[in-house]
C-alpha positions as CSV (number, residue, x, y, z in Angstrom):
1,X,56.5,277.4,188.1
2,X,56.4,273.6,188.2
3,X,54.0,271.6,190.4
4,X,55.1,269.2,193.1
5,X,54.3,265.5,192.9
6,X,51.7,265.8,195.6
7,X,49.9,268.6,193.8
8,X,49.9,266.6,190.6
9,X,48.4,263.6,192.4
10,X,45.5,265.7,193.7
11,X,44.5,266.9,190.3
12,X,41.5,265.2,188.7
13,X,42.0,262.8,185.8
14,X,41.8,264.3,182.3
15,X,40.1,261.2,180.9
16,X,39.6,257.5,181.0
17,X,41.1,255.1,178.3
18,X,40.5,251.4,177.8
19,X,43.0,249.3,175.9
20,X,41.5,246.1,174.5
21,X,43.3,243.1,173.1
22,X,41.5,242.0,169.9
23,X,43.1,238.7,169.3
24,X,46.0,237.1,167.5
25,X,45.4,238.8,164.1
26,X,46.7,242.3,163.5
27,X,45.8,244.9,164.6
28,X,46.0,243.3,168.1
29,X,45.0,246.4,170.0
30,X,42.2,249.0,170.2
31,X,42.4,252.1,172.4
32,X,39.0,253.4,173.3
33,X,38.4,256.8,175.0
34,X,35.7,256.5,177.6
35,X,35.7,260.1,178.6
36,X,37.9,263.2,178.6
37,X,39.5,265.7,176.2
38,X,39.6,264.0,172.8
39,X,42.8,265.7,171.8
40,X,44.6,264.3,174.8
41,X,43.1,260.8,174.3
42,X,44.0,260.8,170.6
43,X,47.6,261.8,171.3
44,X,47.8,259.1,174.0
45,X,46.2,256.5,171.6
46,X,48.9,257.2,168.9
47,X,51.7,256.7,171.4
48,X,50.2,253.6,173.0
49,X,49.6,251.9,169.6
50,X,53.1,252.7,168.5
51,X,54.4,250.7,171.5
52,X,51.9,247.9,171.3
53,X,51.2,247.5,167.5
54,X,52.9,244.2,166.8
55,X,53.0,242.7,170.3
56,X,50.5,240.1,171.5
57,X,50.3,239.9,175.3
58,X,52.4,236.7,175.5
59,X,55.4,238.4,173.9
60,X,58.2,239.2,176.4
61,X,58.5,242.7,175.1
62,X,54.8,243.4,175.9
63,X,55.5,243.6,179.7
64,X,58.1,246.3,179.2
65,X,56.0,248.3,176.8
66,X,52.9,247.9,179.0
67,X,54.8,249.6,181.8
68,X,55.8,252.4,179.5
69,X,52.2,252.9,178.4
70,X,51.1,252.9,182.1
71,X,53.7,255.6,183.0
72,X,52.6,257.7,180.0
73,X,49.0,257.5,181.2
74,X,50.1,258.6,184.7
75,X,51.9,261.6,183.2
76,X,48.8,262.6,181.2
77,X,46.6,262.0,184.2
78,X,44.5,259.4,182.4
79,X,42.7,256.5,184.1
80,X,43.9,253.4,182.2
81,X,42.1,250.1,182.0
82,X,43.4,247.0,180.3
83,X,41.2,244.3,178.8
84,X,43.4,241.4,177.7
85,X,40.5,239.0,177.3
86,X,41.3,236.9,180.4
87,X,41.8,237.4,184.1
88,X,45.4,238.5,184.6
89,X,45.7,236.3,187.8
90,X,45.3,233.2,185.6
91,X,48.5,233.9,183.8
92,X,50.7,234.8,186.8
93,X,52.5,231.5,186.9
94,X,51.9,228.2,185.3
95,X,51.4,225.4,187.8
96,X,54.4,223.3,188.6
97,X,53.9,219.6,188.5
98,X,54.9,218.2,191.9
99,X,56.4,214.7,192.0
100,X,56.6,212.9,195.3
101,X,60.2,212.1,196.2
102,X,59.5,208.3,196.1
103,X,58.4,208.5,192.5
104,X,61.3,210.8,191.4
105,X,63.9,208.1,191.3
106,X,63.0,204.6,190.0
107,X,63.8,201.8,192.4
108,X,66.1,199.9,190.0
109,X,68.4,202.9,189.7
110,X,69.0,203.2,193.4
111,X,72.2,201.4,194.5
112,X,71.6,198.9,197.4
113,X,73.0,199.8,200.7
114,X,75.2,197.3,202.5
């Protein structure tokens, strides 16, 4: 008999895992078990490292694989914490340089109006 989604959401977590970015040299990632069944955490660690092994956080493939790791943790009922070494809000979008309209077009390139 399978459990409904609501019943699964009410079950307590099986453990807590922290994924830490270690820098630009390989291996980039470390998966640390904070608490929980060591067998479950070790199995999750192997799957997570297989997805993240050669990907630094600025790689475009990282975002897709991070979502896959997050879904895997949800299925295993693991609390997942990411430590990328910086606040994730800082990287959301680079600032766009705003140029006032008057400075955008040099005066000598504007044709005189008659």
